[in-house]
C-alpha positions in Angstrom: -22.4 1.0 -11.9 -20.2 -2.4 -11.2 -18.0 -1.3 -13.4 -16.7 2.1 -12.3 -13.5 2.0 -11.4 -11.8 2.1 -8.1 -8.8 3.9 -6.7 -6.7 2.2 -4.8 -4.2 3.4 -2.7 -1.1 1.1 -1.7 1.4 1.7 1.4 4.5 0.3 2.5 5.3 1.4 5.8 8.7 2.9 7.3 9.0 5.1 10.0 12.5 6.6 7.6 10.3 6.3 4.2 6.8 5.4 3.5 6.1 4.6 -0.1 2.8 5.2 -1.5 1.0 4.3 -4.7 -2.2 4.8 -6.1 -4.3 3.0 -9.2 -7.4 2.8 -10.7 -8.8 -0.8 -11.1 -11.7 -1.5 -13.3 -12.0 -4.8 -13.9 -8.7 -6.7 -14.4 -7.7 -2.8 -16.1 -5.5 -1.4 -13.9 -4.3 2.0 -14.4 -1.2 4.3 -12.6 -2.5 7.8 -11.2 0.4 8.9 -8.2 3.1 7.8 -6.8 5.6 8.9 -4.2 7.3 8.6 -0.8 6.7 10.7 2.6 9.6 11.4 4.9 9.5 12.6 8.0 12.2 14.9 9.1 15.0 13.1 10.9 15.2 15.3 13.2 11.9 15.3 14.7 10.9 13.5 17.9 9.4 9.8 17.1 6.0 11.0 17.9 6.5 14.0 16.1 7.7 11.7 12.6 4.1 9.3 13.3 1.8 12.5 13.6 3.8 13.8 10.1 3.3 9.8 8.4 -0.7 10.4 10.2 -1.0 13.8 8.1 1.3 13.0 5.1 -1.2 9.8 4.1 -4.5 11.1 4.4 -3.6 14.0 2.4 -2.1 12.0 -0.4 -5.9 9.9 -0.1 -8.0 13.0 -0.3 -5.9 14.6 -3.2 -6.2 11.5 -5.5 -9.9 10.8 -4.6 -8.8 6.8 -2.8 -11.5 4.3 -2.1 -10.0 1.4 -0.8 -6.4 1.3 0.8 -4.0 -2.0 1.4 -1.2 -1.7 3.5 2.0 -4.2 3.5 2.1 -6.4 6.8 5.4 -5.9 9.3 7.5 -8.6 9.0 9.8 -9.2 12.3 12.9 -7.9 12.2 16.2 -9.4 14.3 15.9 -6.5 16.4 12.7 -6.1 18.6 13.1 -2.6 18.8 13.2 -1.9 15.0 10.0 -3.9 14.5 8.4 -2.0 17.4 9.0 0.8 15.7 8.2 0.2 12.2 4.3 -1.3 13.9 3.9 2.6 15.1 4.7 3.5 12.1 2.6 1.2 10.4 -0.1 2.2 12.7 -0.1 5.5 12.0 0.1 4.7 7.8 -3.0 2.3 8.7 -5.1 5.1 10.8 -4.6 7.6 7.8 -7.1 6.0 5.1 -9.1 4.3 7.9 -9.2 7.8 9.6 -11.0 9.1 5.9 -13.6 6.0 6.1 -11.9 3.7 3.9 -11.3 0.1 4.3 -7.9 -1.3 4.5 -6.8 -4.2 3.7 -3.6 -6.4 4.5 -1.1 -8.1 3.3 1.6 -10.1 3.8 5.4 -9.1 1.7 4.9 -13.4 0.0 1.7 -12.6 -0.5 2.4 -9.7 -2.7 5.5 -10.8 -4.7 3.7 -14.0 -5.5 1.0 -11.6 -6.5 3.0 -9.2 -8.5 6.1 -11.4 -9.9 4.6 -14.8 -9.6 7.3 -15.8 -6.8 6.8 -15.5 -3.4 10.9 -14.6 -2.5 11.1 -12.0 -5.1 13.4 -8.9 -4.8 12.8 -5.7 -4.9 14.5 -5.6 -8.6 12.3 -7.9 -9.6 9.1 -6.1 -8.2 9.7 -2.9 -9.8 10.1 -4.7 -13.2 6.9 -6.3 -13.1 5.3 -2.8 -11.4 6.9 -0.8 -14.5 5.6 -3.7 -17.0 1.9 -3.3 -15.1 2.4 0.2 -15.0 4.0 1.4 -18.1 2.8 5.0 -17.1 4.3 5.3 -13.8 7.5 5.7 -15.2 10.9 4.6 -13.4 9.5 4.1 -9.8 12.1 3.6 -7.2 12.0 0.8 -4.5 9.1 2.3 -2.2 7.1 3.5 -4.2 7.3 0.6 -6.2 6.9 -1.4 -3.3 3.7 0.1 -2.8 2.1 0.1 -5.9 2.7 -3.5 -5.9 0.9 -3.7 -2.5 -2.2 -1.4 -4.3 -1.7 -4.2 -7.6 -2.2 -7.2 -5.1 -5.3 -5.3 -3.3 -6.9 -4.8 -7.4 -6.3 -8.6 -8.2 -7.5 -10.0 -4.8 -10.2 -7.7 -4.0 -13.3 -9.4 -5.8 -12.1 -12.7 -3.7 -12.2 -10.6 -0.6 -15.3 -8.8 -1.1 -16.8 -12.2 -1.7 -15.4 -14.2 1.5 -16.8 -11.1 3.2 -20.5 -11.8 1.8 -20.4 -15.5 2.7 -19.5 -14.6 5.9 -22.4 -12.0 6.2 -24.3 -14.8 4.8 -23.7 -17.4 7.1 
């Protein structure tokens, strides 16, 4: 059926804290399923932290029956080393749903803010406020998980457009 709800996991990657949020999208209706944060052990080596992210995000995808995934794109920090490490964390976070066979979409931070708040330069409190309004069943959501839910909301809003564009490219 075309109107079956689709489960989307939104991911806000980070080496210390990776936010995740799962929603069900049925047309323009959104329903909160779950959210949380994956926190690798600080004492673990860099490689072990990446494996932790890969394993735990994969487990979340499986536990909640996710069918599509969306990840926030990396923004460039002033510190190139930090940007590179964030890129590694993002890769581990992207690989988890991809390994499970999910399509993984990517969205820029400004696009996510614009889709959820209406302004491309919204702050974290504005994002959390709008996530709470759009998904009241989620309750109070901390910043990392709120950002991840915002990624999932953005994907739910834009996925039809993305599917149509992909179909158009395939026909050309």
